[in-house]
C-alpha beads as a LAMMPS data file, in Angstrom:
LAMMPS data file: protein, C-alpha beads

315 atoms
314 bonds

1 atom types
1 bond types

-500.0 500.0 xlo xhi
-500.0 500.0 ylo yhi
-500.0 500.0 zlo zhi

Masses

1 110.0

Atoms # bond

1 1 1 30.991 13.953 49.970
2 1 1 31.246 10.663 48.025
3 1 1 27.532 10.127 48.474
4 1 1 26.760 13.597 47.101
5 1 1 29.122 12.959 44.185
6 1 1 27.238 9.755 43.386
7 1 1 23.935 11.582 43.474
8 1 1 25.327 14.199 41.087
9 1 1 26.464 11.474 38.710
10 1 1 23.002 9.930 38.707
11 1 1 21.342 13.296 38.116
12 1 1 23.805 14.082 35.327
13 1 1 23.104 10.711 33.704
14 1 1 19.362 11.298 33.681
15 1 1 19.798 14.817 32.374
16 1 1 21.986 13.599 29.535
17 1 1 19.725 10.711 28.583
18 1 1 16.687 12.952 28.887
19 1 1 18.325 15.495 26.603
20 1 1 19.248 12.785 24.123
21 1 1 15.665 11.566 24.113
22 1 1 14.385 15.067 23.590
23 1 1 16.772 15.490 20.672
24 1 1 15.121 12.575 18.862
25 1 1 12.678 13.836 16.263
26 1 1 9.600 11.637 16.078
27 1 1 7.599 12.233 12.930
28 1 1 3.996 11.146 12.480
29 1 1 3.266 9.736 9.023
30 1 1 -0.391 9.174 8.038
31 1 1 -0.535 6.411 5.425
32 1 1 -3.047 4.034 3.906
33 1 1 -2.830 0.538 5.332
34 1 1 -2.155 -0.858 1.863
35 1 1 1.287 0.803 1.873
36 1 1 2.442 -0.829 5.099
37 1 1 5.020 -3.288 3.722
38 1 1 6.794 -0.833 1.428
39 1 1 6.747 2.078 3.864
40 1 1 8.087 -0.066 6.702
41 1 1 11.112 -0.847 4.544
42 1 1 11.494 2.812 3.582
43 1 1 11.377 3.695 7.283
44 1 1 14.239 1.274 8.036
45 1 1 16.462 2.722 5.338
46 1 1 15.624 6.349 6.149
47 1 1 16.166 5.943 9.905
48 1 1 19.499 4.233 9.272
49 1 1 20.556 7.221 7.191
50 1 1 19.078 9.701 9.707
51 1 1 19.577 8.192 13.200
52 1 1 18.236 11.292 14.937
53 1 1 14.823 10.804 13.305
54 1 1 12.139 8.253 14.172
55 1 1 9.188 7.702 11.859
56 1 1 5.900 6.619 13.460
57 1 1 3.109 5.505 11.139
58 1 1 -0.613 5.874 11.545
59 1 1 -1.983 3.234 9.175
60 1 1 -5.708 3.314 8.402
61 1 1 -8.201 2.945 5.622
62 1 1 -7.676 6.103 3.570
63 1 1 -11.208 7.378 4.089
64 1 1 -10.607 7.934 7.797
65 1 1 -7.715 10.365 7.532
66 1 1 -9.384 13.652 6.644
67 1 1 -11.628 13.554 9.704
68 1 1 -8.680 12.578 11.923
69 1 1 -6.397 15.292 10.570
70 1 1 -9.153 17.906 10.717
71 1 1 -9.693 17.122 14.385
72 1 1 -6.103 16.632 15.554
73 1 1 -4.115 19.041 13.316
74 1 1 -1.200 16.646 13.814
75 1 1 1.125 14.834 11.442
76 1 1 4.165 15.449 9.286
77 1 1 3.434 13.511 6.090
78 1 1 0.363 12.149 4.363
79 1 1 0.221 9.268 1.870
80 1 1 -3.316 7.963 1.333
81 1 1 -4.068 5.097 -1.020
82 1 1 -5.738 7.309 -3.613
83 1 1 -4.985 10.826 -4.839
84 1 1 -8.632 11.735 -4.270
85 1 1 -8.007 11.831 -0.521
86 1 1 -4.815 13.869 -0.757
87 1 1 -6.557 16.430 -2.971
88 1 1 -9.201 16.751 -0.259
89 1 1 -6.402 17.643 2.156
90 1 1 -5.003 20.158 -0.333
91 1 1 -8.433 21.795 -0.701
92 1 1 -8.669 22.155 3.069
93 1 1 -5.236 23.760 3.234
94 1 1 -3.658 20.824 5.092
95 1 1 -0.957 20.090 2.483
96 1 1 1.432 22.657 1.082
97 1 1 3.217 22.615 -2.273
98 1 1 1.727 19.399 -3.630
99 1 1 2.734 18.870 -7.259
100 1 1 0.612 16.210 -9.015
101 1 1 3.240 15.851 -11.748
102 1 1 6.207 15.079 -9.516
103 1 1 4.888 13.878 -6.140
104 1 1 3.828 10.393 -7.280
105 1 1 6.482 7.807 -6.351
106 1 1 4.536 4.728 -7.467
107 1 1 1.267 3.350 -8.747
108 1 1 -1.134 0.706 -7.525
109 1 1 -2.493 -1.653 -10.181
110 1 1 -5.807 -3.428 -9.664
111 1 1 -5.886 -7.233 -9.917
112 1 1 -8.405 -9.981 -9.271
113 1 1 -7.733 -12.472 -6.512
114 1 1 -9.585 -15.676 -5.659
115 1 1 -9.055 -18.374 -3.031
116 1 1 -6.366 -20.950 -3.820
117 1 1 -7.464 -23.150 -6.682
118 1 1 -10.007 -20.580 -7.908
119 1 1 -13.056 -22.729 -6.979
120 1 1 -15.536 -20.411 -8.730
121 1 1 -13.484 -20.499 -11.973
122 1 1 -13.125 -16.720 -12.198
123 1 1 -11.353 -15.606 -15.370
124 1 1 -12.511 -12.046 -16.088
125 1 1 -14.122 -9.066 -14.397
126 1 1 -17.528 -9.999 -15.762
127 1 1 -17.445 -13.372 -14.016
128 1 1 -18.069 -11.525 -10.745
129 1 1 -21.585 -10.782 -11.993
130 1 1 -22.490 -14.465 -12.378
131 1 1 -25.292 -15.609 -10.066
132 1 1 -24.016 -17.157 -6.868
133 1 1 -20.458 -15.774 -7.007
134 1 1 -19.507 -14.424 -3.570
135 1 1 -17.884 -11.021 -4.075
136 1 1 -15.922 -8.956 -1.579
137 1 1 -16.312 -5.191 -1.938
138 1 1 -14.597 -2.316 -0.158
139 1 1 -16.588 0.429 1.521
140 1 1 -15.668 3.608 -0.421
141 1 1 -16.243 5.720 2.693
142 1 1 -13.382 4.021 4.477
143 1 1 -10.978 2.485 1.948
144 1 1 -9.690 3.604 -1.429
145 1 1 -10.208 0.254 -3.147
146 1 1 -13.962 0.694 -2.653
147 1 1 -13.882 3.689 -4.996
148 1 1 -12.240 1.527 -7.636
149 1 1 -14.673 -1.328 -7.219
150 1 1 -17.578 0.907 -8.162
151 1 1 -15.665 2.597 -11.007
152 1 1 -14.524 -0.704 -12.476
153 1 1 -17.826 -2.543 -12.339
154 1 1 -19.708 0.486 -13.649
155 1 1 -17.300 0.676 -16.587
156 1 1 -17.948 -3.030 -17.260
157 1 1 -21.715 -2.445 -16.997
158 1 1 -22.183 -4.968 -14.166
159 1 1 -22.265 -2.863 -10.985
160 1 1 -25.846 -3.729 -10.030
161 1 1 -25.285 -7.468 -10.452
162 1 1 -22.006 -7.377 -8.541
163 1 1 -23.665 -5.506 -5.665
164 1 1 -26.237 -8.307 -5.455
165 1 1 -23.375 -10.809 -5.134
166 1 1 -21.544 -8.857 -2.421
167 1 1 -21.100 -10.749 0.852
168 1 1 -18.548 -8.391 2.403
169 1 1 -18.194 -4.619 2.745
170 1 1 -14.620 -4.197 3.927
171 1 1 -13.395 -1.217 5.914
172 1 1 -9.792 -1.727 4.773
173 1 1 -8.140 -3.658 1.990
174 1 1 -6.494 -6.365 4.166
175 1 1 -10.020 -7.548 5.047
176 1 1 -10.478 -8.459 1.381
177 1 1 -7.164 -10.304 1.218
178 1 1 -7.993 -12.211 4.399
179 1 1 -11.444 -13.108 3.073
180 1 1 -9.965 -14.598 -0.109
181 1 1 -7.264 -16.369 1.904
182 1 1 -9.874 -18.072 4.088
183 1 1 -12.308 -18.850 1.264
184 1 1 -14.968 -16.500 2.655
185 1 1 -15.414 -14.957 -0.818
186 1 1 -14.950 -16.247 -4.366
187 1 1 -13.313 -13.132 -5.787
188 1 1 -12.466 -9.504 -5.247
189 1 1 -10.353 -6.715 -6.698
190 1 1 -7.334 -5.544 -4.707
191 1 1 -4.141 -3.628 -5.335
192 1 1 -1.258 -5.686 -6.699
193 1 1 0.597 -4.686 -3.522
194 1 1 -2.052 -6.426 -1.425
195 1 1 -2.161 -9.500 -3.636
196 1 1 1.595 -10.011 -3.257
197 1 1 1.165 -10.538 0.498
198 1 1 -1.064 -13.596 -0.052
199 1 1 0.894 -15.519 -2.688
200 1 1 0.534 -18.915 -1.014
201 1 1 -3.206 -18.787 -0.407
202 1 1 -4.738 -17.008 -3.402
203 1 1 -4.772 -17.070 -7.168
204 1 1 -3.926 -13.827 -8.952
205 1 1 -5.692 -12.947 -12.193
206 1 1 -4.590 -9.850 -14.140
207 1 1 -7.525 -7.658 -15.088
208 1 1 -8.157 -6.977 -18.754
209 1 1 -6.334 -3.718 -19.627
210 1 1 -9.530 -1.797 -20.401
211 1 1 -10.719 -2.390 -16.810
212 1 1 -7.290 -2.326 -15.144
213 1 1 -6.945 0.624 -12.771
214 1 1 -3.650 2.510 -12.492
215 1 1 -3.866 4.378 -9.209
216 1 1 -1.559 7.274 -8.450
217 1 1 0.045 7.051 -4.999
218 1 1 0.701 10.620 -3.784
219 1 1 2.774 11.915 -0.911
220 1 1 2.641 15.342 0.714
221 1 1 4.035 17.257 3.688
222 1 1 1.348 18.502 6.068
223 1 1 1.279 22.221 6.824
224 1 1 1.358 21.641 10.595
225 1 1 4.388 19.316 10.442
226 1 1 6.470 19.531 13.619
227 1 1 9.602 18.638 11.682
228 1 1 9.082 20.200 8.282
229 1 1 12.723 19.885 7.178
230 1 1 12.928 16.199 8.058
231 1 1 9.489 15.548 6.570
232 1 1 10.656 17.061 3.289
233 1 1 13.800 14.917 3.427
234 1 1 11.692 11.787 3.843
235 1 1 9.402 12.865 1.037
236 1 1 12.439 13.432 -1.199
237 1 1 13.750 9.966 -0.341
238 1 1 10.380 8.407 -1.157
239 1 1 10.463 10.148 -4.543
240 1 1 14.087 9.188 -5.254
241 1 1 15.139 6.324 -7.504
242 1 1 16.084 4.277 -4.428
243 1 1 12.711 4.903 -2.812
244 1 1 10.866 3.993 -6.008
245 1 1 12.822 0.747 -6.284
246 1 1 11.679 -0.191 -2.786
247 1 1 8.095 0.280 -3.924
248 1 1 8.786 -1.879 -6.983
249 1 1 9.982 -4.718 -4.726
250 1 1 6.523 -4.700 -3.143
251 1 1 4.596 -5.026 -6.431
252 1 1 3.977 -1.369 -7.215
253 1 1 4.433 -0.146 -10.751
254 1 1 6.863 2.761 -10.956
255 1 1 6.905 3.636 -14.672
256 1 1 5.920 7.325 -14.810
257 1 1 4.935 7.123 -18.477
258 1 1 2.009 4.728 -18.177
259 1 1 -0.902 5.946 -20.269
260 1 1 -4.342 6.096 -18.678
261 1 1 -7.677 7.594 -19.579
262 1 1 -9.223 10.431 -17.597
263 1 1 -10.654 7.950 -15.075
264 1 1 -7.337 6.171 -14.466
265 1 1 -7.891 3.048 -16.553
266 1 1 -5.024 1.553 -18.512
267 1 1 -4.470 2.615 -22.136
268 1 1 -1.271 0.692 -22.904
269 1 1 0.492 -2.590 -22.115
270 1 1 3.240 -1.193 -19.867
271 1 1 1.902 -2.966 -16.768
272 1 1 1.646 -6.367 -18.476
273 1 1 5.167 -7.403 -17.485
274 1 1 4.665 -6.474 -13.821
275 1 1 1.394 -8.424 -13.850
276 1 1 3.167 -11.471 -15.317
277 1 1 5.836 -11.251 -12.595
278 1 1 3.098 -11.166 -9.948
279 1 1 1.344 -14.235 -11.338
280 1 1 4.690 -16.059 -11.536
281 1 1 5.513 -15.049 -7.962
282 1 1 2.318 -16.731 -6.748
283 1 1 3.316 -19.878 -8.636
284 1 1 6.861 -19.773 -7.256
285 1 1 5.728 -19.589 -3.625
286 1 1 3.598 -22.701 -4.132
287 1 1 6.159 -24.583 -6.278
288 1 1 9.702 -24.485 -4.901
289 1 1 11.138 -25.885 -8.123
290 1 1 10.384 -22.645 -9.974
291 1 1 13.234 -20.123 -10.302
292 1 1 13.533 -16.789 -8.494
293 1 1 15.173 -15.062 -11.432
294 1 1 14.689 -11.541 -12.746
295 1 1 13.229 -13.041 -15.904
296 1 1 10.590 -15.011 -13.980
297 1 1 9.581 -12.909 -10.961
298 1 1 11.179 -9.520 -11.646
299 1 1 11.784 -7.488 -8.480
300 1 1 9.601 -9.790 -6.351
301 1 1 12.279 -12.399 -5.573
302 1 1 12.830 -11.201 -1.985
303 1 1 9.113 -11.341 -1.212
304 1 1 8.786 -14.809 -2.734
305 1 1 11.752 -16.079 -0.716
306 1 1 10.344 -14.537 2.470
307 1 1 7.029 -16.303 1.991
308 1 1 8.737 -19.569 1.076
309 1 1 10.639 -19.429 4.379
310 1 1 7.452 -18.603 6.259
311 1 1 5.698 -21.544 4.643
312 1 1 8.545 -23.936 5.489
313 1 1 8.583 -22.727 9.102
314 1 1 4.837 -23.268 9.369
315 1 1 4.936 -26.809 7.993

Bonds

1 1 1 2
2 1 2 3
3 1 3 4
4 1 4 5
5 1 5 6
6 1 6 7
7 1 7 8
8 1 8 9
9 1 9 10
10 1 10 11
11 1 11 12
12 1 12 13
13 1 13 14
14 1 14 15
15 1 15 16
16 1 16 17
17 1 17 18
18 1 18 19
19 1 19 20
20 1 20 21
21 1 21 22
22 1 22 23
23 1 23 24
24 1 24 25
25 1 25 26
26 1 26 27
27 1 27 28
28 1 28 29
29 1 29 30
30 1 30 31
31 1 31 32
32 1 32 33
33 1 33 34
34 1 34 35
35 1 35 36
36 1 36 37
37 1 37 38
38 1 38 39
39 1 39 40
40 1 40 41
41 1 41 42
42 1 42 43
43 1 43 44
44 1 44 45
45 1 45 46
46 1 46 47
47 1 47 48
48 1 48 49
49 1 49 50
50 1 50 51
51 1 51 52
52 1 52 53
53 1 53 54
54 1 54 55
55 1 55 56
56 1 56 57
57 1 57 58
58 1 58 59
59 1 59 60
60 1 60 61
61 1 61 62
62 1 62 63
63 1 63 64
64 1 64 65
65 1 65 66
66 1 66 67
67 1 67 68
68 1 68 69
69 1 69 70
70 1 70 71
71 1 71 72
72 1 72 73
73 1 73 74
74 1 74 75
75 1 75 76
76 1 76 77
77 1 77 78
78 1 78 79
79 1 79 80
80 1 80 81
81 1 81 82
82 1 82 83
83 1 83 84
84 1 84 85
85 1 85 86
86 1 86 87
87 1 87 88
88 1 88 89
89 1 89 90
90 1 90 91
91 1 91 92
92 1 92 93
93 1 93 94
94 1 94 95
95 1 95 96
96 1 96 97
97 1 97 98
98 1 98 99
99 1 99 100
100 1 100 101
101 1 101 102
102 1 102 103
103 1 103 104
104 1 104 105
105 1 105 106
106 1 106 107
107 1 107 108
108 1 108 109
109 1 109 110
110 1 110 111
111 1 111 112
112 1 112 113
113 1 113 114
114 1 114 115
115 1 115 116
116 1 116 117
117 1 117 118
118 1 118 119
119 1 119 120
120 1 120 121
121 1 121 122
122 1 122 123
123 1 123 124
124 1 124 125
125 1 125 126
126 1 126 127
127 1 127 128
128 1 128 129
129 1 129 130
130 1 130 131
131 1 131 132
132 1 132 133
133 1 133 134
134 1 134 135
135 1 135 136
136 1 136 137
137 1 137 138
138 1 138 139
139 1 139 140
140 1 140 141
141 1 141 142
142 1 142 143
143 1 143 144
144 1 144 145
145 1 145 146
146 1 146 147
147 1 147 148
148 1 148 149
149 1 149 150
150 1 150 151
151 1 151 152
152 1 152 153
153 1 153 154
154 1 154 155
155 1 155 156
156 1 156 157
157 1 157 158
158 1 158 159
159 1 159 160
160 1 160 161
161 1 161 162
162 1 162 163
163 1 163 164
164 1 164 165
165 1 165 166
166 1 166 167
167 1 167 168
168 1 168 169
169 1 169 170
170 1 170 171
171 1 171 172
172 1 172 173
173 1 173 174
174 1 174 175
175 1 175 176
176 1 176 177
177 1 177 178
178 1 178 179
179 1 179 180
180 1 180 181
181 1 181 182
182 1 182 183
183 1 183 184
184 1 184 185
185 1 185 186
186 1 186 187
187 1 187 188
188 1 188 189
189 1 189 190
190 1 190 191
191 1 191 192
192 1 192 193
193 1 193 194
194 1 194 195
195 1 195 196
196 1 196 197
197 1 197 198
198 1 198 199
199 1 199 200
200 1 200 201
201 1 201 202
202 1 202 203
203 1 203 204
204 1 204 205
205 1 205 206
206 1 206 207
207 1 207 208
208 1 208 209
209 1 209 210
210 1 210 211
211 1 211 212
212 1 212 213
213 1 213 214
214 1 214 215
215 1 215 216
216 1 216 217
217 1 217 218
218 1 218 219
219 1 219 220
220 1 220 221
221 1 221 222
222 1 222 223
223 1 223 224
224 1 224 225
225 1 225 226
226 1 226 227
227 1 227 228
228 1 228 229
229 1 229 230
230 1 230 231
231 1 231 232
232 1 232 233
233 1 233 234
234 1 234 235
235 1 235 236
236 1 236 237
237 1 237 238
238 1 238 239
239 1 239 240
240 1 240 241
241 1 241 242
242 1 242 243
243 1 243 244
244 1 244 245
245 1 245 246
246 1 246 247
247 1 247 248
248 1 248 249
249 1 249 250
250 1 250 251
251 1 251 252
252 1 252 253
253 1 253 254
254 1 254 255
255 1 255 256
256 1 256 257
257 1 257 258
258 1 258 259
259 1 259 260
260 1 260 261
261 1 261 262
262 1 262 263
263 1 263 264
264 1 264 265
265 1 265 266
266 1 266 267
267 1 267 268
268 1 268 269
269 1 269 270
270 1 270 271
271 1 271 272
272 1 272 273
273 1 273 274
274 1 274 275
275 1 275 276
276 1 276 277
277 1 277 278
278 1 278 279
279 1 279 280
280 1 280 281
281 1 281 282
282 1 282 283
283 1 283 284
284 1 284 285
285 1 285 286
286 1 286 287
287 1 287 288
288 1 288 289
289 1 289 290
290 1 290 291
291 1 291 292
292 1 292 293
293 1 293 294
294 1 294 295
295 1 295 296
296 1 296 297
297 1 297 298
298 1 298 299
299 1 299 300
300 1 300 301
301 1 301 302
302 1 302 303
303 1 303 304
304 1 304 305
305 1 305 306
306 1 306 307
307 1 307 308
308 1 308 309
309 1 309 310
310 1 310 311
311 1 311 312
312 1 312 313
313 1 313 314
314 1 314 315
């Protein structure tokens, strides 16, 4: 009798825990690898507010997603690193109710990075066309930054010369950051959000406004979402003021009134302050005497402090 009662208790326990596990809603979020740091923080906040929901990310170079989604028909949300890729999903009927006016929580800004000390003395975009400069490029078939490399250098009239200097065709943007960090290239263009992850080991050079890309970061709910209600809630959080501020902490620009031309290049000076904060953040990681004030590093103080601690632990 007692033995049977014990068996019943064990069975009941497994049934309850199994039911609890089944009640957890695990969403699949397809996102460009360049958004990893900001989206991981958004995940933490969202899951704390919604304990019954778990967000699992599939991070890749943005060019890989359409083929994956076409084949698998799986996923709840989609946030590639360039609107071009999301519009492809819209055209294929994979994303419902995308609004290009409202569904942009943040913007990438393109910047130049070089190895620490800037050994090739890079100062402007056109310096990447100088003979002998080792340039890192992104493959436009696999990562969004590759699209912007070609657009930017074509606008500057130096695409052919830059291609001759290319020593790397990266499949994702972290490859470019790593290459600059380890002095495998002399210069490349990355998102500001990538540059901020390498403050100790690179130099950051704001691009001249006429060649500075302002890249819309879109988010959409996929039509085959398993948890459509929860996916919409996460999308709404991403688009909220709190969500946008999280992006700002990771070196995105969030001003919705930035002026750009039809190709996405800057037409005003509204990103100048964010660019100055980014340059100062790189200085502050290397020089501990510099302040972590709003006036000096803007919203990047937490990231600077994190990298300072990492550097101290590694020394």
